Every structure is written in structure tokens, then in C-alpha cells.
C-alpha positions as CSV (number, residue, x, y, z in Angstrom):
1,M,7.3,0.3,9.4
2,L,8.8,-2.3,12.2
3,Q,8.0,-2.1,15.9
4,L,11.1,-0.7,18.1
5,Q,10.3,-3.3,20.7
6,A,10.5,-6.4,18.2
7,I,14.0,-4.7,16.8
8,R,15.5,-4.5,20.5
9,E,14.4,-7.9,21.5
10,N,15.1,-10.1,18.0
11,K,17.7,-7.9,16.0
12,D,19.3,-11.0,15.1
13,Q,16.2,-13.1,13.7
14,L,14.9,-9.9,11.8
15,I,18.5,-9.5,10.0
16,Q,18.3,-13.6,9.0
17,A,14.6,-12.6,7.8
18,L,15.6,-9.6,5.6
19,E,18.1,-11.8,3.8
20,K,15.0,-13.2,1.8
21,R,14.7,-9.9,0.4
22,N,18.2,-9.6,-0.3
23,I,19.7,-6.9,2.3
24,D,21.7,-7.2,4.6
25,A,19.8,-5.1,7.4
26,T,22.9,-5.1,10.2
27,G,23.9,-1.9,9.6
28,L,20.0,-0.3,9.5
29,L,19.0,-2.3,12.8
30,G,22.0,-1.5,14.8
31,K,21.6,2.3,14.1
32,V,17.9,1.8,15.4
33,V,18.9,0.0,18.3
34,E,21.7,3.0,18.9
35,L,19.4,5.5,18.3
36,D,16.8,3.9,20.2
37,E,19.2,3.6,23.3
38,D,20.1,7.8,23.0
39,R,16.5,8.4,22.8
40,R,15.5,6.6,26.2
41,S,18.7,8.0,27.9
42,L,17.5,11.4,26.8
43,Q,13.9,10.7,28.0
44,T,15.2,9.4,31.1
45,Q,17.2,12.6,31.8
46,L,14.6,14.9,30.8
47,D,11.9,13.3,33.2
48,N,14.1,13.4,36.3
49,I,14.5,17.3,35.4
50,L,10.8,17.6,35.3
51,A,10.5,15.5,38.4
52,E,12.8,17.8,40.4
53,A,11.6,20.7,38.8
54,N,7.9,19.9,40.0
55,K,9.3,18.9,43.7
56,I,11.2,22.7,43.7
57,S,8.0,24.6,42.5
58,K,5.8,23.0,45.3
59,E,8.6,23.6,48.2
60,I,9.1,27.0,47.0
61,G,5.7,28.1,48.1
62,G,6.1,26.7,51.4
63,L,9.4,28.6,52.0
64,F,8.1,32.0,50.7
65,K,5.2,31.4,53.3
66,G,7.5,30.5,56.2
67,G,9.5,33.3,55.4
68,K,12.6,31.6,54.4
69,I,13.1,33.8,51.5
70,E,16.6,33.3,50.9
71,E,16.4,29.7,50.4
72,A,13.3,30.2,48.1
73,N,15.0,32.3,46.1
74,A,17.8,29.9,45.7
75,L,15.0,27.6,44.4
76,K,13.8,29.6,42.0
77,M,17.5,30.0,40.5
78,R,17.6,26.2,40.4
79,S,14.2,26.3,38.7
80,S,15.3,28.3,35.8
81,E,18.0,26.6,35.0
82,L,16.1,23.3,35.2
83,K,13.6,25.0,32.8
84,Q,16.6,25.8,30.3
85,S,17.8,22.2,30.6
86,S,14.5,20.7,30.1
87,K,13.9,22.8,26.8
88,E,17.7,22.0,25.4
89,L,16.8,18.1,26.4
90,G,13.2,18.5,24.6
91,D,14.8,19.6,21.7
92,R,17.8,17.3,22.0
93,L,14.9,14.5,22.5
94,N,12.6,15.7,19.3
95,E,16.0,15.4,16.8
96,A,16.6,12.1,18.2
97,A,13.1,11.1,17.6
98,V,12.9,12.6,13.7
99,A,16.8,10.4,13.4
100,L,15.2,7.6,14.4
101,E,12.0,7.8,12.3
102,E,14.1,8.4,9.4
103,V,16.2,5.0,9.8
104,L,13.0,3.1,10.6
105,F,11.2,4.0,7.1
106,Q,14.1,2.9,5.3
107,I,13.8,-0.8,6.7
108,P,11.1,-3.1,4.7
109,N,8.8,-5.3,6.1
110,I,9.6,-8.6,7.2
111,P,8.4,-11.3,4.7
112,H,6.4,-14.1,5.7
113,E,7.8,-17.5,6.3
114,S,6.5,-18.8,3.3
115,V,8.0,-15.8,1.1
116,P,10.4,-18.2,-1.2
117,A,13.7,-16.5,-1.8
118,G,14.9,-15.1,-4.7
119,N,15.7,-11.9,-6.5
120,K,14.0,-12.3,-10.1
121,E,10.8,-12.7,-11.3
122,E,11.7,-16.0,-12.4
123,D,11.9,-16.9,-8.6
124,N,8.7,-16.8,-7.9
125,E,6.2,-19.5,-7.1
126,E,3.4,-20.2,-9.5
127,L,0.3,-21.9,-7.3
128,F,-2.5,-22.1,-9.5
129,R,-3.1,-21.9,-13.1
130,E,-6.8,-21.7,-14.8
131,G,-8.1,-21.3,-18.2
132,D,-7.5,-22.4,-21.6
133,I,-4.8,-20.4,-23.6
134,P,-6.9,-19.6,-27.0
135,D,-5.2,-20.6,-30.1
136,L,-5.8,-17.3,-32.3
137,G,-3.6,-18.5,-35.5
138,A,-0.7,-16.4,-36.9
139,N,-3.1,-13.0,-37.5
140,A,-3.6,-12.1,-34.1
141,L,-3.3,-8.7,-33.4
142,P,-2.0,-7.2,-29.7
143,H,-4.8,-5.1,-28.0
144,W,-2.9,-1.7,-29.4
145,E,-4.0,-2.4,-32.9
146,L,-7.3,-3.7,-32.1
147,A,-8.1,-0.9,-30.4
148,K,-7.4,1.5,-33.6
149,K,-9.0,-1.5,-35.9
150,Y,-12.0,-0.9,-33.9
151,D,-11.4,2.9,-32.9
152,I,-12.3,2.0,-29.0
153,I,-9.0,3.3,-27.7
154,D,-6.8,6.3,-29.1
155,F,-3.3,6.5,-27.5
156,E,-2.4,9.4,-30.0
157,L,-5.0,11.7,-29.2
158,G,-4.1,11.2,-25.3
159,V,-0.5,11.8,-26.4
160,K,-1.8,14.8,-27.7
161,I,-4.0,16.0,-24.6
162,S,-1.5,14.7,-22.0
163,G,1.6,12.7,-23.3
164,A,2.3,9.1,-23.3
165,G,0.6,6.9,-20.9
166,F,-2.9,8.9,-20.9
167,P,-5.3,6.8,-23.1
168,V,-8.5,8.0,-24.6
169,F,-11.4,5.4,-24.4
170,K,-14.0,6.2,-27.3
171,G,-17.2,4.5,-28.0
172,K,-17.5,0.8,-27.2
173,G,-14.6,1.2,-25.5
174,A,-15.2,3.5,-23.0
175,R,-18.9,1.5,-22.3
176,L,-16.2,-1.3,-21.7
177,Q,-14.3,0.6,-19.0
178,R,-17.8,1.4,-17.4
179,A,-19.0,-2.0,-17.6
180,L,-16.0,-3.4,-15.7
181,I,-15.9,-0.9,-12.5
182,S,-19.5,-1.5,-12.7
183,Y,-19.3,-5.2,-12.3
184,F,-15.9,-5.1,-10.3
185,L,-17.8,-3.1,-7.6
186,D,-20.9,-5.4,-7.7
187,K,-18.7,-8.4,-7.2
188,N,-17.2,-6.7,-4.4
189,I,-20.7,-5.5,-2.4
190,Q,-21.6,-9.1,-2.7
191,A,-18.7,-10.6,-1.2
192,G,-19.3,-8.0,2.1
193,Y,-16.8,-5.2,1.0
194,T,-18.7,-1.6,1.7
195,E,-18.1,1.0,-1.1
196,V,-16.6,4.1,-0.9
197,E,-15.8,7.1,-2.5
198,V,-12.5,8.8,-1.6
199,P,-10.6,12.0,-3.0
200,L,-7.8,11.5,-5.4
201,L,-5.5,13.4,-3.3
202,V,-3.9,12.9,-0.1
203,N,-1.4,14.9,2.0
204,E,2.0,13.8,3.0
205,A,0.9,12.2,6.3
206,S,-1.5,9.6,4.2
207,G,1.2,8.7,1.9
208,F,3.8,8.2,5.3
209,G,0.9,5.9,6.5
210,T,0.7,3.4,4.1
211,G,4.0,3.6,2.7
212,Q,4.4,5.0,-0.5
213,L,6.6,7.7,1.2
214,P,9.5,8.3,1.2
215,D,9.7,4.6,-0.8
216,K,7.7,5.6,-3.7
217,E,7.9,9.4,-4.0
218,G,9.4,9.6,-7.2
219,Q,6.4,7.3,-8.4
220,M,3.9,10.2,-7.6
221,Y,2.8,13.0,-9.1
222,E,3.2,16.0,-6.4
223,L,1.2,19.1,-6.5
224,K,4.2,21.1,-4.4
225,D,2.1,24.2,-3.7
226,D,-0.5,22.4,-2.0
227,K,1.9,19.9,-0.6
228,L,-0.7,16.5,-2.0
229,F,-0.3,13.7,-4.1
230,L,-2.4,12.1,-6.7
231,I,-2.8,8.8,-5.6
232,P,-1.3,5.9,-7.0
233,T,-4.1,3.2,-5.8
234,A,-7.2,3.6,-3.5
235,E,-5.5,1.6,-1.0
236,V,-3.6,5.0,0.1
237,P,-7.0,6.9,1.0
238,V,-9.3,3.9,1.9
239,T,-6.4,2.6,4.6
240,N,-5.8,6.3,5.8
241,M,-9.5,6.2,6.9
242,F,-8.3,4.6,9.9
243,R,-5.5,6.6,10.9
244,D,-5.0,7.3,14.6
245,T,-7.9,5.5,15.2
246,I,-8.4,2.8,18.3
247,L,-11.0,0.0,17.2
248,N,-12.8,-2.6,19.3
249,H,-12.0,-6.1,18.9
250,K,-15.1,-6.6,17.9
251,D,-15.1,-4.1,15.1
252,F,-13.3,-6.8,13.0
253,P,-13.2,-7.2,10.0
254,L,-13.5,-3.9,8.4
255,C,-13.8,-4.5,4.4
256,Y,-14.1,-1.9,1.8
257,T,-13.7,-1.1,-1.4
258,A,-13.5,1.7,-4.2
259,Y,-12.7,2.8,-7.9
260,T,-10.4,5.1,-8.4
261,P,-8.4,6.4,-11.3
262,C,-4.7,6.1,-10.2
263,F,-1.7,8.4,-11.1
264,R,1.9,6.6,-11.5
265,R,4.7,8.5,-13.0
266,E,6.3,5.2,-14.0
267,A,9.7,7.1,-14.2
268,G,12.5,5.2,-16.4
269,S,9.3,2.7,-17.8
270,Y,10.2,2.2,-21.8
271,G,10.2,-0.3,-24.6
272,A,8.1,-2.7,-26.4
273,H,6.8,-4.3,-22.6
274,V,4.8,-1.1,-21.6
275,R,3.4,-0.7,-25.1
276,G,-0.5,0.1,-25.4
277,L,-2.0,-0.9,-22.0
278,N,0.7,-2.8,-20.6
279,R,1.7,0.5,-18.2
280,L,0.1,3.7,-18.2
281,H,0.6,7.1,-15.9
282,Q,-3.3,6.9,-15.4
283,F,-5.5,4.2,-15.4
284,D,-8.4,2.8,-13.6
285,K,-8.8,0.1,-10.5
286,V,-11.3,-1.5,-8.3
287,E,-9.3,-1.9,-5.2
288,I,-10.5,-3.9,-2.1
289,V,-9.1,-3.1,1.6
290,R,-9.5,-5.0,5.0
291,V,-8.4,-4.1,8.4
292,E,-8.3,-7.2,10.3
293,H,-7.3,-9.5,13.9
294,P,-4.0,-10.5,13.6
295,D,-5.4,-13.6,14.2
296,N,-7.6,-13.4,11.3
297,S,-5.5,-11.9,8.6
298,Y,-4.0,-14.8,6.9
299,H,-7.4,-16.6,6.2
300,S,-8.9,-13.7,5.3
301,L,-5.8,-13.2,2.4
302,E,-7.0,-16.5,1.5
303,G,-10.3,-15.3,1.0
304,M,-9.1,-12.5,-0.6
305,V,-7.3,-14.5,-3.3
306,E,-10.4,-16.7,-4.1
307,H,-12.7,-14.0,-4.6
308,V,-10.2,-12.5,-7.5
309,K,-10.2,-16.5,-8.8
310,V,-14.1,-16.3,-9.1
311,I,-14.3,-12.9,-10.9
312,L,-11.4,-14.1,-13.4
313,G,-13.1,-17.1,-13.8
314,E,-16.4,-15.6,-15.0
315,L,-14.3,-13.4,-17.2
316,K,-13.0,-16.8,-18.6
317,L,-9.5,-15.6,-19.2
318,P,-6.7,-17.9,-18.3
319,Y,-4.5,-16.8,-15.6
320,R,-1.8,-18.0,-12.7
321,I,-1.1,-17.0,-9.5
322,L,2.1,-16.5,-7.8
323,R,3.5,-16.1,-4.6
324,L,5.9,-13.2,-4.9
325,C,9.8,-13.8,-3.7
326,G,11.6,-12.0,-1.4
327,G,13.4,-10.0,-3.8
328,D,9.9,-9.3,-5.6
329,L,8.2,-8.4,-2.6
330,G,6.6,-4.8,-2.2
331,F,8.7,-2.9,0.1
332,T,5.5,-2.6,2.9
333,S,4.5,-6.4,2.2
334,A,4.7,-9.2,4.4
335,L,3.2,-11.9,2.0
336,T,2.3,-10.8,-2.0
337,Y,0.2,-13.0,-4.1
338,D,0.0,-11.6,-7.8
339,F,-2.3,-12.8,-10.5
340,E,-1.3,-12.6,-14.2
341,V,-3.5,-13.1,-17.6
342,F,-2.2,-14.4,-20.3
343,S,-2.1,-12.2,-23.5
344,T,-2.1,-14.4,-26.3
345,A,-1.2,-11.7,-29.1
346,Q,1.5,-10.7,-26.9
347,D,2.8,-14.3,-25.9
348,R,3.3,-13.0,-22.3
349,W,1.8,-13.3,-19.0
350,L,0.7,-9.4,-17.7
351,E,-0.1,-9.1,-14.1
352,I,-3.3,-7.5,-13.5
353,S,-3.5,-7.9,-9.1
354,S,-1.5,-8.2,-6.4
355,V,-3.2,-9.1,-3.1
356,S,-1.0,-8.6,0.1
357,N,-0.9,-8.7,3.8
358,F,1.0,-6.0,5.2
359,E,0.7,-7.7,9.1
360,T,1.4,-4.6,11.6
361,Y,3.6,-2.7,9.5
362,Q,1.3,-0.2,7.9
363,A,-0.6,0.2,11.0
364,N,2.5,0.9,13.1
365,R,2.9,4.1,11.0
366,L,-0.9,5.0,10.7
367,K,-1.3,4.3,14.6
368,L,-4.0,1.9,13.4
369,R,-4.8,0.1,17.1
370,Y,-7.5,-1.5,18.5
371,R,-8.6,-2.6,22.3
372,D,-8.2,-6.6,22.8
373,E,-10.3,-8.8,25.3
374,N,-8.1,-7.6,28.2
375,N,-8.4,-4.1,26.8
376,K,-4.9,-3.9,26.4
377,T,-4.2,-1.7,22.9
378,Q,-2.8,-3.6,19.9
379,L,-1.5,-2.9,16.5
380,A,-4.3,-4.2,13.7
381,H,-3.3,-5.8,10.3
382,T,-4.3,-4.5,7.1
383,L,-4.4,-6.2,3.7
384,N,-5.3,-5.0,0.1
385,G,-5.7,-6.2,-3.3
386,S,-7.1,-5.3,-6.7
387,A,-10.0,-6.2,-7.7
388,L,-9.2,-5.6,-10.5
389,A,-7.0,-2.8,-12.4
390,L,-8.4,-2.6,-15.5
391,P,-5.8,-2.0,-18.4
392,R,-4.4,-5.7,-18.5
393,V,-7.8,-6.9,-18.0
394,V,-9.1,-4.9,-21.3
395,A,-5.8,-6.1,-23.0
396,G,-6.6,-9.5,-22.0
397,L,-10.1,-9.6,-23.0
398,L,-9.6,-8.0,-26.6
399,E,-6.5,-10.4,-27.3
400,N,-8.1,-13.4,-26.2
401,N,-11.5,-12.9,-27.5
402,Q,-10.6,-11.7,-30.9
403,T,-12.3,-13.3,-33.8
404,P,-12.8,-12.6,-37.6
405,D,-16.3,-11.1,-36.6
406,G,-15.2,-8.8,-33.7
407,I,-14.0,-8.8,-30.0
408,R,-16.4,-11.1,-28.1
409,I,-17.5,-9.9,-24.4
410,P,-17.6,-12.5,-21.6
411,E,-21.2,-13.2,-21.0
412,V,-21.1,-12.1,-17.4
413,L,-20.4,-8.4,-18.6
414,I,-23.2,-8.0,-21.1
415,P,-25.9,-7.1,-19.0
416,Y,-23.4,-4.0,-18.2
417,T,-22.3,-3.5,-21.6
418,G,-25.1,-3.6,-23.4
419,F,-23.6,-5.2,-26.4
420,D,-21.9,-8.5,-26.8
421,L,-19.5,-8.1,-29.8
422,I,-17.0,-4.7,-30.8
423,D,-17.2,-4.7,-34.7
């Protein structure tokens, strides 16, 4: 959530910056300023009434002691009037605060200056590419056919149990999943991240804190009777560990990693591009989350990118890195790098990781602050990334490593799988 002071002081600059997202924010930011002025006016009126009421309360006792009963009773009547006015103003102030917050929630984060303009995937900026794309020949199979051939993923059984988008991993397929999770966690721990195991259900406040609500409410599975949501990513519970927290500037950086299943409704997703593991309702992911001092957050973002590059290099998957354009940027992100692996059998790039800096946007919603060297309270920066999401990594591994004898397992995973070939 954008900070009110920044909107009041830099409204025109923010409107211009949001144009990178192909948004005309003139009306929204103007409404924020208007509602904030109303709220501040109501607060001033309420403060004046409370100050007068407090003064009268002190005077009444003295008047009674001095025998000035009539004057004291007159002040008591005035006190009652002030009490009623303060209640009415308090209600109006609460309504104004809610209205202001509702508008603020509609405004996305300001893109970083390096974010390219654009409104479609083709406008994303390719920054890096590594790995050779194998020549598999004309008989190469997509991963969903390989999964059936080697009986390692059963999509039809998942439909029987739950519905489309809930695959069942079997045998070496299940062991490959477990191997990847352990490998990713070990790499993250070696890089200085502390592993945590977090709830898979979060409350509404947690969803609002990281920006999934209200922006992505339709994409989350909700348990309405309990007012809980299944997590779309471990980013939500891990980042919310620091909701309503004041840190010390010496506490930075805070680095955490977590493995969780993730749940997304993916409403409106149909067609061949979502076949197999390309898009699921339930999938496994290992996440990395950082809480940083604002002066260091972009240096840390680059470090997160390098960390994911190391992992993909060890898996020997051909991949590229994109800097997302304004129109493709997530609602809460200031800058996002997407990693995409090349699916040789599908002849297309598949997103496998997003690494993002949210600057103060999430921290403002979370009330996540720190005390600086002068003991002044400031908002922290939050960052997160996938390290990594499993479905499309598995798709890439199966397709790119297929041979006439079976599917080769990358050397780095063999100690985790206990086998070097799926046959």
C-alpha cells in the first residue's frame, strides 16, 4: 500500500510513474487526497472537542467545591453535548478511514525506474540466457506423455480424486518431487536462509498484509465458515510472521525459506498451454523471503537472482531471465525478474520463478517497521522469490533429459533421488 504522505506530497509524480503500468491513476490518487483531507478535518474537530471536554471535566469539580452549583450543572450539560458530538465524529472518522483504505487498496505499487514500459509479454526485457537447448529429434514427447509412458504422474487419477489440476505423483515421480524439495531447501539453507514450516491456511489479515486480498481474492480457495484461505504461496504466511512488528536496524537481513504446497483456483485458465504440469490448482514450491533495510534491498534482490541462477545451473536446464514490463508486473511488486526454462518438447518458455522487491508496499500494509540509528520508526522492505516452483521444473527436467533409454536425472539430484534414470 502506498504511503499517504508520499501521495500528498508527490501525487503528480506518482500518477506519471503508474503510467508504466498502463494505468491512469489521476482519479484514484485525487480521491485519496480528498478522503485524507476529510479524515484529517474530522480528526482535528474530534481532537478539539476532546480537549474542550477534558478542560470542562477539570473545571466541574472545582465549581462544585466552590459552591457554584448552577455553573457546574451548565458545564455538565455542555459535557454531555460534547460527549454526543465526539461519538458522532468518532463514527464518521472510522467511516472515513475505511473509505480511504478501500481506495488505497486499489492502487498498485510504483514501478522501479528500471522497469520497462509495455503491456504484454513481448515487452518484457530479456537480460540473461544460459544453457544449451537439446536437439531431441522428431520423436520428442511432452512431459504429460512421458509421465504416462513411465507411470510417474497420473493426471486422470487426480481428476477422479479432486478434479483437473490435481495430479498424483507415483513411484519415481514422487521421489523426484521429494528430491527437488530437499535439494532446494538445502541450497537455500546453505545460502543463509532459515527454514520454517508455516500454516497452509491464513486469515484475512494475512491476505491483506501481503496484497493477495483484495486483488487476488477470486484466485484463492476460501473456507468461508472459518474465514480462512488456502495459501497461494509460502510468501503469505512467512512474510506475515512480521506483521505488526517493530525491528531494530541491527536485525537486518531477515532471511527465511519454506516448502509448502500451494493452492490457486486459476479461474479462466483453459487450453493447451495449461496442459499437464503447466498450470495446476495444487503444486509444491520452495520459497525464499527477505526483510531488508531499504538501503540494501536492491543489492539483496540481485543476490536472490544470482542464487536462483546457481540452482538452475546445477540442474543444467536451459533458462533465461526477464525484467518484467510495467503491464506484466504484479500488483504489489516494484521490480520483478522472471526465470523461464525452455521446454524443448513444447517448444516454448515456461515461467519457473519470480524474484521481486516490494519495497515498502507490503510493509505499509503489514505495519512492519524498524527503528533506525536515530531511533526513528521507518518502514522495512520485503522481497520474495521462488527457489523453486516444482511443476515446470519437473516438466523441463522430463522433456529436456529424455533419451531412448529413459529420462536422465541431473547429477546434483542423484544423492536425493537414489537413482539416475527413470525407465
